[in-house]
N, C-alpha and C positions, 0 to 999 in steps of 0.2 A: 915711849910714845913718840912718834915722829912729830917734828915741829911743823912740817908742811904736809897737808893731806892731798897729795896728787894721786888721783885714782888711775890705776893701770888695770885694764881688763885682762882676764885670763884668756890665753889663746884657745883653751879648750871650751870656753863658754861664750856667751853673747859678747860681742866686742864693742858694744855702745858704751862710750865713757859716761861717767856721772857728771852732771853739770854742777859747777861750783856754786855756792859753797856746799860742801858735803858735810852734813851733820853726823855726829857720832851715832845718833839713833838710826840713821839710814844705813850707815856702814855695818852696824851690828845686827841689823834685821829686826829692830823693834818697831819700825814703821816702814811703809812702802818707800822704796828708794826713788820712785818717780814723783809721787804726789804727797807723801808724808802721812797717808791714811793709816789707821791702826786696825781697820776692819778686814777680816777675811784674808789675812796674810798667808802667803805660801812661799816656800824656798824658791829663789830665783837663780842667782849665780854668785860666784865668788868674785869679790872686788878686792884689788890689791893696792896698798899704799906703800910708798917708800919709807925706809927708816932713816934715810939720809946718808947711809953708808954703803949702799949697794944691795941691802937686803930688802925683803918685802914682807909686809904683814897681810895675811889673808882674812877677809871679813865675809861672813855668810849673809849676804843681802837678801831681802825679800821684796815681793810685790803684792799689790792687792789684785782682786779679780779683774779690774779694769785695765791693768797693765801687765 
């Protein structure tokens, strides 16, 4: 697990960065990555965090119907 969660957007997806602090629930798609809602979630985009050694972890983030 990386010690620093700096979100890097995927070039093939929406390029809006996540605002810190980024909770693990938002990165893993358990809640809306924008507002934290748990209602009506749908897949949104992949979000990437650095492992500190040049590698990236991919996270399947989700959004609610309002976002």
